[in-house]
N, C-alpha and C positions, 0 to 999 in steps of 0.2 A: 571299898578299894583304896589302898596308899599307893602312891606312884613314887618309886624310890629312884633318885637319880645318883650315880656314879661318876665322880670326875677325876681327873688328873691319875696320879699312880693306882688308886683304887680301883678305876676302869680297867688298867691294865692288869693289875693283879687277879682281881676277881672274874675279868673274861667278860663282862658286860657293862654296858652304860646305863641301863635301866630296867626296872621290872616293876610290875605289880604285886601287892601283897593284900591278902584277903584281910579284912579289919575284923573278922570275927574271932581272931586269936586274941589272948589278953596283952593287946599291946595299947597303953594309954599315953605314954610319952615317948622322946629320944631314946632314953636310958632302956625302954621297954623293948623298943624295936632293935637297938644295937645288941641288947642280949638275945634276943631271939634271932638276928641274923648270926651271931658267934656259935649259937648252938647247932649249925650247920656242920661247924668243925673244921678241919684242915685250914686251906687258904682263909676261909671266913674268920675263923678263930683268930688266926694270925694278924690278918690285914685289920681287923676291926678290934683289936685286942684292947682293952681297958688301958694299957700302958701307950697306946698310940696316941698321938696329938692328931685329933680329928676335929672338923668343924662341922656344923650342921645348920640348915635353913630348913624353916617351914614355910611353904607357900611364898618363897623369896623372902624372908625375914630370917635375920641370923636367929638361930635358936639355941637353949641350954639342954642340958641332960633333963631336966625338970618339965621341959616344953610340952605341954599337951598335943597329941597329934590324934586324928579320927578320919573318919570316912570322907573320901573327896581330898584329902590334904596330898601336897606334893613334898616330899621330904628329900632335900640335897646333902649329900655326904661328900666331903673334900678334906685335903691337906689343907693346913693352914698356908695363906698366901704370903708368900715373901717377896719383897722388892727392895730396889734401891733407888 
């Protein structure tokens, strides 16, 4: 299982803060995971679209689209952090 955490506006738009996803599907990277979630359609496709600026972390370390993920990993998805 992969634990997925959603933060900030993503949590509000998707209507949940976290979920568990079975790793038996063909999800090997962050890019695979995002594509899988977008396939849900509707708000998922819009919120996680390829044009959206999103950041991800695997096990609390910043990750890229090609970062591998697997059973037992925690993946966080969040909008870019801005500050002043």
